[in-house]
C-alpha positions, 0 to 999 in steps of 0.5 A, spaced: 446 515 501 454 516 501 456 509 501 453 509 494 459 512 491 464 507 495 461 501 494 465 499 488 471 498 492 468 494 498 470 487 495 477 489 494 478 494 500 474 492 505 478 490 511 484 491 507 482 486 502 482 480 507 478 474 505 472 473 509 468 467 511 462 466 514 462 465 521 461 458 524 456 458 530 458 455 536 455 455 543 460 460 546 460 465 540 462 472 542 456 476 544 455 483 539 452 490 541 451 495 536 453 502 539 453 509 537 459 512 540 460 520 540 467 522 539 469 530 540 474 535 539 477 532 533 482 537 529 483 544 529 475 545 528 473 541 534 469 536 530 464 532 534 462 525 530 458 519 531 461 513 530 457 506 528 461 501 532 459 493 534 462 491 541 464 484 541 465 480 548 467 473 548 463 468 553 465 469 560 468 476 560 466 480 566 468 485 570 471 480 575 474 476 569 476 481 564 479 480 557 484 483 553 481 487 547 482 489 539 480 495 536 479 494 528 476 499 522 474 498 515 478 499 509 476 505 504 469 504 502 467 499 507 464 499 514 464 495 521 461 489 518 467 488 514 471 486 520 466 481 523 470 475 522 476 478 525 472 480 531 469 473 532 475 469 530 479 473 535 473 473 540 474 465 540 481 466 543 478 470 549 479 477 546 474 483 546 473 487 540 470 494 538 469 494 530 467 501 528 466 504 521 471 510 520 470 517 519 467 519 513 463 513 511 458 513 516 451 515 513 448 521 516 454 523 519 457 530 516 464 528 518 468 528 512 473 523 510 480 525 513 485 520 510 487 517 516 490 523 519 493 523 526 488 529 528 482 527 526 482 519 525 487 518 530 484 522 535 477 519 534 481 512 535 484 514 541 477 516 544 475 509 543 481 506 546 479 510 552 472 507 551 475 500 552 479 502 558 472 504 561 472 512 561 465 514 563 466 521 559 466 517 552 458 517 551 456 510 548 449 508 547 446 501 545 442 502 539 437 496 541 435 499 547 437 506 547 441 505 554 448 508 555 454 503 555 460 502 560 466 497 559 468 494 565 470 487 561 477 489 559 483 488 562 486 495 565 493 497 565 492 503 569 496 501 575 502 499 571 503 504 566 500 510 570 495 512 565 488 513 566 483 508 562 489 504 559 486 498 556 490 492 554 489 493 547 491 492 540 489 494 533 488 490 526 486 491 519 488 493 512 489 498 507 485 504 510 484 500 516 491 499 517 494 506 516 489 508 522 493 504 526 499 508 525 495 515 526 493 512 533 499 510 535 502 517 533 496 521 537 497 516 543 505 518 543 504 525 542 499 525 548 504 521 552 499 516 554 501 510 549 495 506 551 496 502 544 500 495 546 501 492 539 499 493 531 498 489 525 497 494 519 496 490 513 497 493 505 497 500 507 501 506 505 508 509 507 507 516 504 500 517 500 503 522 495 508 516 493 502 512 493 498 516 488 503 520 484 510 515 485 516 518 483 522 513 483 528 516 481 529 521 486 528 517 493 532 518 498 539 515 497 535 512 491 532 507 495 526 505 499 531 502 504 533 509 506 527 508 510 523 513 506 519 513 499 518 521 500 521 523 493 524 530 492 521 530 485 514 531 483 511 524 481 506 521 476 499 521 477 496 514 478 489 516 475 486 510 475 486 508 482 484 516 484 478 515 479 476 508 483 477 512 490 473 519 488 468 517 483 466 510 484 459 511 482 461 513 475 466 508 474 463 501 471 469 497 470 475 496 466 472 499 459 470 506 462 477 506 465 481 505 459 476 510 456 479 515 460 486 515 456 483 520 452 486 527 455 479 531 454 475 525 457 480 524 463 480 532 464 473 532 464 472 526 469 477 529 474 474 536 473 467 533 475 470 529 481 473 536 484 467 540 483 462 535 485 457 536 491 462 535 497 467 532 493 465 525 495 465 527 502 473 528 502 476 534 505 477 540 501 485 539 499 483 532 496 478 536 491 484 541 490 489 536 488 484 533 483 482 539 480 490 540 479 491 534 475 485 535 471 488 542 469 496 541 469 497 534 469 500 533 476 499 535 483 502 541 486 507 541 492 502 543 497 498 537 495 504 533 495 505 536 502 498 534 504 498 527 502 504 526 505 502 529 512 496 524 512 502 518 512 506 515 517 512 517 513 511 524 517 510 522 524 514 515 524 518 517 530 512 517 534 510 510 532 514 506 538 508 500 538 510 493 536 508 492 529 507 486 525 507 489 518 504 485 512 504 488 505 501 485 498 506 482 493 499 483 488 498 490 490 499 496 484 496 501 489 501 500 495 507 497 493 512 493 497 517 499 497 512 502 501 513 497 506 520 497 506 520 504 508 516 503 514 520 497 516 526 500 515 525 506 519 521 503 525 527 498 525 532 503 525 529 507 531 528 500 535 521 499 534 519 492 535 517 490 527 517 484 523 515 484 515 511 479 511 510 480 504 504 476 503 501 473 496 495 478 496 494 485 496 489 490 493 490 487 486 488 480 488 485 480 494 484 472 495 489 469 500 492 462 498 489 456 502 491 456 509 494 463 508 489 467 512 483 465 515 480 471 519 474 467 522 479 462 525 485 465 525 489 459 528 487 455 522 492 459 518 499 461 517 498 469 518 492 468 523 497 464 527 502 469 527 497 475 529 495 471 535 502 470 537 503 477 536 497 479 540 498 474 545 505 476 547 505 484 546 497 485 548 496 479 553 503 479 556 503 471 555 507 467 550 514 467 547 516 473 544 515 473 536 521 473 532 522 479 528 524 478 521 522 478 514 518 472 511 516 472 504 511 468 499 514 464 493 509 462 488 513 457 485 514 453 491 507 453 493 505 451 486 510 445 486 508 443 493 501 446 495 504 447 502 503 454 504 508 453 510 513 451 505 512 457 500 514 462 505 521 463 506 524 466 512 530 471 514 532 475 520 531 481 516 530 485 509 534 485 504 536 478 503 540 475 497 546 478 493 546 483 488 547 481 480 549 486 475 547 486 468 550 491 463 545 494 457 548 492 450 546 495 444 541 492 439 543 489 433 539 493 429 534 499 430 527 497 433 530 490 436 531 488 443 538 490 446 541 485 451 543 484 458 550 482 459 554 480 465 561 482 462 561 489 461 567 488 456 561 484 452 557 491 451 556 493 444 555 500 442 548 501 440 542 506 440 535 505 442 529 510 442 522 511 445 517 516 445 511 519 449 505 520 444 500 522 449 499 524 456 495 517 458 497 510 454 498 507 449 502 502 453 498 497 457 500 494 464 494 494 469 487 496 470 487 498 478 483 493 482 479 490 476 481 486 470 488 483 470 487 478 464 489 482 458 496 482 456 501 487 457 503 491 451 508 496 448 506 499 441 512 500 436 516 506 438 513 507 445 518 503 449 525 500 449 527 493 451 534 489 453 533 482 455 538 477 457 540 470 453 535 464 455 537 463 463 541 456 464 538 456 471 532 459 475 533 466 477 530 468 484 529 475 485 527 478 492 526 485 492 527 491 488 532 492 482 535 498 480 536 501 473 541 506 472 541 510 465 544 516 461 538 518 457 538 524 451 531 527 451 527 532 447 525 534 454 532 538 455 528 543 451 522 544 456 525 541 463 526 548 465 519 550 465 518 545 471 514 538 472 510 540 465 516 539 461 520 534 464 521 527 462 516 522 464 518 515 463 516 508 466 521 502 468 519 495 468 521 488 468 519 483 464 519 475 464 519 473 457 517 465 456 522 461 451 516 462 446 519 469 445 511 472 445 509 470 452 510 476 457 509 476 464 510 483 468 510 480 475 504 482 479 503 488 474 508 493 477 512 498 474 516 504 476 514 511 474 519 517 474 519 524 472 526 526 471 528 533 473 534 533 469 536 529 463 543 531 462 545 527 468 545 519 469 538 517 473 537 511 477 530 508 478 528 503 483 524 498 480 518 495 484 519 490 489 518 483 487 518 476 489 519 472 482 522 466 479 525 467 472 525 460 470 530 456 466 530 458 459 526 464 460 529 471 459 529 477 464 528 484 460 528 491 463 523 496 459 523 503 459 516 506 456 514 513 454 506 512 457 502 507 461 494 507 461 494 507 468 498 513 469 497 521 467 504 522 464 507 528 460 502 533 456 508 534 451 510 529 446 517 527 448 523 523 444 528 519 448 534 516 446 539 511 450 546 510 447 550 504 450 557 503 449 563 500 454 564 507 457 557 509 458 554 506 465 547 503 463 546 497 468 541 493 471 542 491 478 538 485 481 537 482 488 538 475 487 537 469 492 540 463 491 
């Protein structure tokens, strides 16, 4: 069975990693019908696919008492069943729901996984919208009775919009089930039908080429605040996450993933994955990208273009649907920078949009108490926000929800236990003001350098780090698996610059930026292209007063592949929401390797030299 290769991720990614609670039986619980819906003419191949779906109808819904509707689908490796609590929960508030298993995840259907593209996944979802709007040309059969199914219990907006089979409908879901909402909105806009009224995508990507092969030193205008994370350079392959997505049946926990640190093992692993029968049911381009990484260590420009084309970044101008965007702080797959890019681009073009940085994500899929309850949305902070968003934009009732930026603060929640107080609210992103630290030389080779606020206090010095192997030996995270092991940087593989103990707490909200001038042995090989370019990893540590307890906020780091080491480089570090406590030290680190990524195939030695006349600085967004 095809799902055997994807079941490992279902607990983390199903429904976008949202927590599921057992539904509470009530006298008015929505009725459910198991359907097979046929969608046709998908993509240039004109594919026909069978959709496995459940239709939920709230009590009292009828042709004479029609209700608004929601469309929802699973996260990667999941099924329609993962969306049951959403469907039941919103059904209690009068919404019909169609929960379906995404293309490529239905057993016995030959349609491949197309990575939430517009022409296949978006087109299929568009036909499901028409089904909810009563289109008799969409074939649907009740699996229990074998009888055809026609929907006439959903409010129609045909008279107002001039579009046939236009239901009153929104979409909700996370991760793979989040990106599909953008694909659907893009398809509908291109078709000039615009049947979709509102979306709530959670923990999803902006540019899949950035997600799986990030490059943080060549972002447009140097930052995701440009509205894009589509880097100009070739990224650094996130091999652990790719392993989980493509050959989940082979991988069996953190021990197996760390075994792939051996270059020969890693190459054999991805070669096997790319040559497997039907390549895990992916489109051929995915298998090609795997083979490339196995042989040369990085994706080609064609593979980057393919991944980017399956991303909202490539068609964001077509997304005009009111969007409540949620991104996880605990997410090493789709980081906060991706949400910043999507939010900024949507806001700039006038699309109604609000951004939430929640506590949970792919790396920790458990919301805090009271943060999200799918089965009873009105009992949770995010659930109530979703209801307000849909009530206004789908149902046409209730006040317009605020469009702004809100973010979870773990230190407030720990102090108060109150989820509402833990969230700060601002009119928009970014927030706070920037504070600049200058890198100052270490007292002696092999020791930490300093971060100072006064450039006149910068001390000349030299720090050196090396890349010894394509993978590792530095350790930060193990994808969605065990996160309890301490971060490590073996001697000689990383350099660190730290502040003095802080006299007061320092609250950082957003992405720091590190600007450095480096000298590297990669100068001799970089002209050969990505294989010879410098690969490094930037990260921010919180060092406790004992000097040995080190926290890497949410295990997030910024890989870079530097095209020209003769020029200064600015690295945007991961977005974080973190309090550096009193007497703690903030440190910035540059490392030559990481166990979660596929780095340079060549040994590289890199030097950072400090001095008053050299710009080596860290800029940090601080909220006071």
